[in-house]
C-alpha positions in Angstrom: -17.9 -28.8 -13.8 -14.2 -28.0 -14.2 -13.2 -31.3 -12.7 -15.2 -33.2 -15.3 -13.0 -31.8 -18.1 -9.7 -32.6 -16.5 -7.7 -35.8 -16.4 -6.2 -35.0 -13.0 -7.8 -34.2 -9.7 -8.0 -30.6 -8.7 -6.2 -29.8 -5.5 -5.9 -26.6 -3.5 -2.9 -27.6 -1.5 -0.5 -25.4 -3.5 -2.8 -22.4 -4.0 -0.7 -19.2 -3.3 -3.0 -16.5 -4.9 -6.7 -16.0 -5.2 -7.8 -13.5 -7.9 -11.3 -12.1 -7.6 -13.1 -10.3 -10.5 -14.6 -6.9 -9.8 -18.2 -8.0 -10.4 -17.9 -10.8 -7.8 -16.2 -8.4 -5.5 -19.2 -6.0 -5.7 -21.5 -8.9 -4.9 -19.4 -10.0 -1.9 -16.5 -12.3 -1.2 -17.9 -14.0 1.9 -18.7 -17.2 -0.1 -15.1 -17.4 -1.2 -13.9 -16.9 2.4 -16.4 -19.5 3.6 -15.0 -22.1 1.1 -11.4 -21.3 2.1 -12.1 -21.5 5.8 -13.7 -25.0 5.4 -11.3 -26.5 2.8 -8.6 -28.1 4.9 -6.1 -28.2 2.0 -6.3 -24.5 1.4 -3.4 -22.5 2.8 -4.6 -19.8 5.2 -1.8 -17.5 4.0 -2.8 -17.5 0.3 -2.8 -13.9 -1.0 -6.0 -12.2 -2.2 -6.3 -9.9 -5.2 -9.0 -8.0 -7.0 -8.8 -7.5 -10.7 -10.7 -5.0 -12.8 -13.0 -7.1 -15.1 -13.0 -10.8 -15.0 -10.6 -13.0 -13.0 -10.0 -15.3 -15.9 -8.5 -12.3 -17.8 -5.3 -12.8 -15.8 -4.6 -16.0 -17.7 -3.9 -13.9 -20.8 -1.0 -12.1 -19.1 2.2 -12.6 -21.1 4.7 -14.7 -19.2 7.8 -12.9 -20.6 9.6 -12.1 -17.3 8.1 -15.0 -15.3 7.0 -18.5 -16.3 3.5 -18.3 -14.8 1.1 -15.4 -13.9 1.2 -16.5 -10.3 4.9 -15.8 -10.1 4.1 -12.2 -11.2 1.6 -11.8 -8.3 4.0 -13.2 -5.7 6.8 -10.9 -6.9 4.4 -7.9 -6.5 4.1 -9.0 -2.9 7.8 -9.6 -2.5 8.8 -6.2 -3.8 6.0 -4.6 -1.6 4.6 -2.6 -4.5 1.0 -3.3 -3.5 -0.8 -3.9 -0.2 -0.5 -7.4 1.1 -3.7 -9.1 2.4 -4.0 -12.9 2.8 -7.0 -15.1 3.5 -6.2 -15.1 7.2 -6.3 -11.3 7.3 -9.6 -11.4 5.5 -11.1 -14.0 7.8 -10.0 -11.9 10.8 -11.6 -8.9 9.3 -15.0 -10.6 9.3 -15.0 -10.4 13.1 -14.8 -6.6 12.9 -17.5 -5.9 10.2 -15.8 -7.4 7.2 -13.9 -4.2 6.2 -10.5 -4.6 4.5 -8.3 -3.4 1.8 -7.1 -5.8 -1.1 -4.5 -5.1 -3.8 -6.0 -4.1 -7.1 -4.8 -5.3 -10.5 -5.7 -4.5 -14.1 -5.1 -5.8 -17.6 -4.1 -3.2 -20.2 -3.0 -3.4 -23.8 0.5 -2.2 -24.4 3.3 -2.6 -26.9 6.0 -4.9 -25.8 9.4 -4.6 -27.6 9.9 -8.4 -27.8 6.4 -9.0 -29.1 4.5 -8.0 -32.2 1.5 -5.6 -32.0 -0.2 -4.8 -28.7 -0.6 -7.4 -25.9 -2.5 -7.5 -22.7 -0.2 -6.6 -19.8 -0.8 -7.3 -16.1 -0.4 -4.2 -14.0 -0.9 -3.0 -10.4 -3.8 -0.5 -10.2 -3.9 0.5 -6.5 -6.2 -0.9 -3.8 -9.8 -1.9 -3.3 -11.8 -1.0 -0.1 -14.3 -3.5 1.2 -17.3 -2.8 3.4 -19.0 -5.8 5.0 -17.3 -8.1 2.5 -18.3 -6.0 -0.6 -16.3 -3.8 -2.8 -17.0 -0.2 -1.7 -14.3 2.0 -3.2 -10.9 2.2 -4.9 -7.6 4.1 -4.5 -5.0 4.5 -7.2 -1.3 3.7 -7.2 -0.2 7.0 -5.7 -2.9 7.0 -3.0 -2.0 3.4 -2.1 1.3 4.7 -0.8 -0.5 6.1 2.2 -2.2 2.7 2.8 1.3 1.0 2.8 2.5 3.5 5.4 -0.5 2.9 7.6 -0.2 -0.9 7.3 3.6 -0.8 7.9 4.2 -2.6 4.6 6.2 0.0 2.7 9.6 -1.2 1.7 11.0 1.7 -0.3 9.6 4.9 -1.6 11.1 7.9 -3.4 10.0 11.3 -1.9 10.8 14.6 -3.5 10.9 17.7 -1.3 11.9 21.3 -2.0 14.8 23.1 -0.3 13.6 26.5 0.5 17.1 27.7 1.1 18.2 26.9 -2.5 14.7 26.9 -4.1 15.6 23.5 -5.7 14.3 19.9 -5.3 15.9 17.1 -3.4 15.1 13.4 -3.8 15.3 10.9 -1.0 14.9 7.1 -0.9 12.9 6.2 2.2 13.0 2.6 3.4 12.4 0.2 6.3 9.2 1.7 7.6 7.7 0.6 10.9 4.2 1.7 11.9 2.3 1.4 15.2 -1.4 2.3 15.6 -2.6 3.4 19.1 -6.1 4.5 20.0 -6.1 7.2 22.7 -9.2 8.3 24.7 -9.8 11.9 26.0 -13.2 11.8 27.5 -15.6 10.8 24.7 -13.0 11.8 22.0 -11.1 8.9 20.3 -7.8 9.9 18.8 -6.0 7.3 16.7 -2.2 8.0 16.7 -0.4 6.5 13.8 3.4 6.5 14.5 5.6 5.5 11.6 9.4 5.5 11.5 11.8 5.1 8.6 15.2 6.1 7.3 16.0 8.1 4.3 19.0 8.3 1.9 19.8 11.2 -0.4 19.8 9.9 -4.0 19.9 13.1 -6.0 19.9 16.9 -5.4 19.6 20.0 -7.5 20.1 22.3 -4.5 23.4 24.0 -3.9 23.4 23.4 -0.2 25.5 21.3 2.1 23.6 18.0 2.8 25.7 17.6 6.0 24.5 20.8 7.4 22.5 19.7 10.5 20.0 22.6 10.2 19.3 21.8 6.5 18.9 18.1 7.4 16.3 19.0 10.1 14.4 21.1 7.6 14.5 18.3 5.1 13.3 15.8 7.7 10.5 18.1 8.6 9.4 18.2 5.0 9.6 14.5 4.6 7.5 14.0 7.7 4.9 16.4 6.3 4.7 14.5 3.0 4.2 11.2 4.7 1.6 12.6 7.1 -0.3 14.1 4.2 -0.2 10.7 2.4 -1.5 8.9 5.4 -4.4 11.3 6.0 -5.4 11.1 2.3 -5.5 7.3 2.5 -7.6 7.5 5.7 -10.1 10.0 4.2 -10.6 7.8 1.1 -11.4 4.8 3.3 -13.8 6.9 5.4 -15.4 8.2 2.2 -16.0 4.5 1.2 -17.4 3.9 4.8 -14.8 1.2 5.2 -12.7 0.6 8.3 -10.1 -0.9 5.9 -7.1 -0.4 8.3 -8.9 -2.3 11.1 -8.9 0.5 13.6 -11.7 -1.4 15.4 -9.4 -4.4 16.0 -6.7 -2.1 17.5 -9.4 -0.5 19.8 -10.5 -4.0 20.8 -7.0 -5.1 21.6 -6.0 -2.0 23.6 -9.4 -1.1 25.3 -11.6 -4.2 25.2 -14.2 -2.8 27.6 -14.6 0.4 25.7 -14.8 -1.5 22.5 -17.8 -3.4 23.7 -19.4 -0.1 24.5 -18.6 1.5 21.2 -19.1 -1.5 18.9 -22.9 -1.0 18.3 -22.3 2.6 17.0 -18.9 1.9 15.5 -19.6 2.9 11.9 -21.0 6.3 12.9 -18.1 6.8 15.3 -15.5 5.8 12.7 -17.1 7.9 10.0 -17.6 11.2 11.9 -16.0 11.3 15.3 -12.6 9.7 15.3 -9.6 12.1 15.0 -6.5 10.7 13.2 -3.1 11.9 14.2 -0.2 10.7 11.9 3.2 11.2 13.4 5.9 10.4 10.9 9.6 10.3 12.0 11.9 10.1 9.0 15.6 10.2 9.8 18.1 11.1 7.1 21.0 8.6 7.5 23.0 8.8 4.3 23.8 11.7 2.0 26.4 10.2 -0.3 30.1 11.0 -0.7 29.8 14.4 -2.4 28.6 17.7 -0.9 27.5 19.6 -3.9 25.3 18.5 -6.9 27.1 17.5 -10.1 27.4 20.4 -12.4 29.1 21.0 -15.8 31.9 23.6 -15.4 33.1 25.5 -18.4 36.8 25.4 -19.2 38.4 28.5 -20.9 41.5 28.2 -23.0 44.0 30.9 -23.9 42.3 31.3 -27.3 38.9 31.9 -25.7 40.1 34.9 -23.7 
């Protein structure tokens, strides 16, 4: 029908993003994946998105910073502010129950300084859990951080921890995350170990402590690790609540223990929901603390007349 209204032939050869409306996502995205898999001109690495409301709403996004809405979506991926899932990832997920996580978008009316009145503005909204190819649950922007840690897609993140020694807060920029997921068997118990490594840089501090003190650094690293582990567990529990193996634990089990996977596959959903123990192991190393030891303070200056 669309082709009949156009003077040029529709081609999918340059498709870089596929945006799916929330109603269609609830019905199921398998017909979309079927079409993509069979269309030879469709790029297998095209990125998938879910948007709250109708997919056509994205065409109303103001192109103030970019020329086209597609460039906004691609920059979201480039800056790693949302989870990245392409059509190849989704097609691979269909072999393990069709569970996955897709980035979530929304259109919201906001006032833009360069424009009159309020305009629709394209924003990231978190992530969308899928179970058997259907939308099963959501997580917000803050909860999505845990998903990025699990998937090893986190580029940078600011984490605030409290220095017990000074009873003040310290901010770190964490970057270059690397995550490995390893299922471990102890009898009938399956433990999924999620090891993630990253480096941290001190960006601001309100604590009157020496950031080069090795004991203080160890305490701060321990707090950073605890924050990351907490974020990972929260993202996992949200996926389990949606009954979605969104992080493809099943595929890791199949890759590392293929014989055991064949045995567990028929009861996998029950095992994933109630029996698996998740063990996050974050290793954050503080590498840079800046060129000053103490936080910046305003010091009073007394003159002779003030005494």
